Each structure stands twice: as structure tokens, then as C-alpha cells.
N, C-alpha and C positions, 0 to 999 in steps of 0.2 A: 361239911364239917370234918368228915373222915380225912379228906385231903389235907386240911389244915393241921389235923392231929399228926398225920404221917409226916408232913413237913417238919413240925415241931420235933418229932421223935428223931428223925434223921438229923436235924440241926444239933440235938443234944448229943447224939452218937458222934457227929463230925468234929464237935468242939475239941475233944482231946487230940484228935488227929491234926487238926489245924495248928495247935500248939507246937506239934512236932515237925510241921512243915518247913522245908528248907527256906532260909532267908534268901532274899535277892542277892545275886552275886555282887561282890564288893567292887568289881570292875566295871559295873554299869554306869556309875557316875563319870568314871574316867573315859568311858566309851562315848557317852554323851558330850563331854567336853571336846574329845577328838573330832566327833562328827560336826559340832558347832565350829571348830576351828578350820576344818576342811571345806565345809559347804557355806559357812557364814551364818547359819541358823540350823535348827533341828526341825525337819519337817514333822508335822502332827502324825503322819503315819508311822514314822520311826519311833516317836515317843509312845505309840500305841503297841508296839512290838512287846512280847513278853520279855521282861528283863533277863530271864535266864538264857535267851537266845540272842540277845542284842549284840553282845561281843563277838560271837562267832558269825552272825550275819554281816556285821561291819568289817571284820577281818577279811571275810570272802569277798565282800564288794570292793574293798581297797585293793586286795591282791589281784583280782581278776578284772573286774569291770573298770576300775579307776586307774590301773596301772597301765601307762603307755608303753612299757617295756616287755609285754608279754608277746607270744608268738603271733597273735592276731592284732592288727592295728584296731583302735578304738571304733572307727566307722564300721568295720566288719563285725565287731563284737555287737554293736548296736543294731545292725541290720539283722544279725542272727536273733538277737532278743526280740526285734520287732516280728520277725517271721514265727518264732515260737508263740509270741504273745497273740499273734493273729490266729494261729492254729488252736490255741487252748480254748476259746478265745478269752482275753482278759483286757477289759476296756482301759484299766489303769496302766497296765504294762504296755499296751499299744500306744497310749498318749506319751508315756515316759520314753519309750525307746524311739518313737518317731521324732520327738523333740531332741532327744540326745543324738540321734543319727544326723539330724540337721545341724546341730552344733559342730558335729565332727565333719561338716561340709558334704553330707550325702545329698545327692540330687533327687528331685521327685521321681526321675527315672529309676534310680537305684533303689528307692524306697518301694516303688511299685514292683520292681523285679524281685526284691526280697519276699514281698508278700505273695507274689505269683509263684515263687518256688515253693513256699509254704504250701500253697494250695495245691500245687502239682504233686508234691510229696505226699500230702494227705490223701489226695485222690488215689495215687498208687497204692498206698498203704491199705485204704479201704478195699481196693479191688483185690489186691493180693491176699489180704487176710480173710476177706469175705469169701473168696473163691477156694480158700485153703490150698493155694498153689503149692505143688510139691516142692519142698525145700531143697532136695538133692538136685533135681533137675534145674531149679532156679539157680543154684550155686554153679552148676556146670554152664549154664547159659551166661551168667555173669562172668565166669572165667573166660569164655570165648569172646565175649564182648571186649574185655579188658585186653586180651591177647591181640585181637584183631586191631584195637585201637593203638597199641604199641607198634604193631607192624605198620600201620598207615603213618604213624608218626616218624618212624624210622625211614620211610621212603621219602619224606619231605626234605 
């Protein structure tokens, strides 16, 4: 009973605040139309996004992921997306980026390699951070590795 009374009191206090809450952005309807025009439909997960972030999410998606004229080609972007998704891990993102990479002609070998790189990077990160490797020494060693790689490349 106390919980019910507390909830009722909170609801009464919140009612004036809800009246002053910002209205959904006017551009949400236009964004939905653009998504439908671009994709042929609006996926349910997109409709579930908060309207306040819909336009910025779609603008970012169009400008980076869907634009074939960025510095990275689409296959590379999807393989990076897959590697990150596998590291997080996010089943939804793994499914999406795997299929998107395949649409961009990624081979099974490329998909496996992207996932393997994610695992290798994560393993290195766990080791370096867990051991609290000295950052100054790490930077010195990295500089030497890069220098030696440049020297070896110049000799070829």
C-alpha cells in the first residue's frame, strides 16, 4: 500500500513537469520519410529510437555508413563494424554488419580475419591494461618498432 501511495504521489508531482516536457522534434516525420525512401521501409528498431535522436542518428548513418564516397570503402567500414560488434559483443550488430559486409562482397575469410583482429586487439588490451604496462616505455618501444619497420621497408 505504501508503494502504491508513493507512486501516486510521484505521478501527481510529475504531471506538471510532463506538461512542460519538450515536444518531439518536428523533423522526426521527415526523417522517417527519408529512411523509408532510402531503405524501402522503416525497420521496427528504427521506429523504436527516441524521436529526439532519430534525425541525428540517421544523419550520421547516411553520412558515414551509407556514403560510398568516404575515405573507407563500404566493405572496410562493415568489417570494422563487425569487429567492434564482436568485441562488445552485440548480437544485433554482429548480424547486421556480417550481412552488410557480405553485401559489399566480403569473403568468409575477410569476415573471419576481421573478427580475429578484434579478438587479438582485445587480448592485447586486456594484457597491457591488466599488467599496467609502463606507458612511457610502451611508447618508446612502439616508436622503435615503427622506425625499424620504415627502415626495412626502405631497403626493399
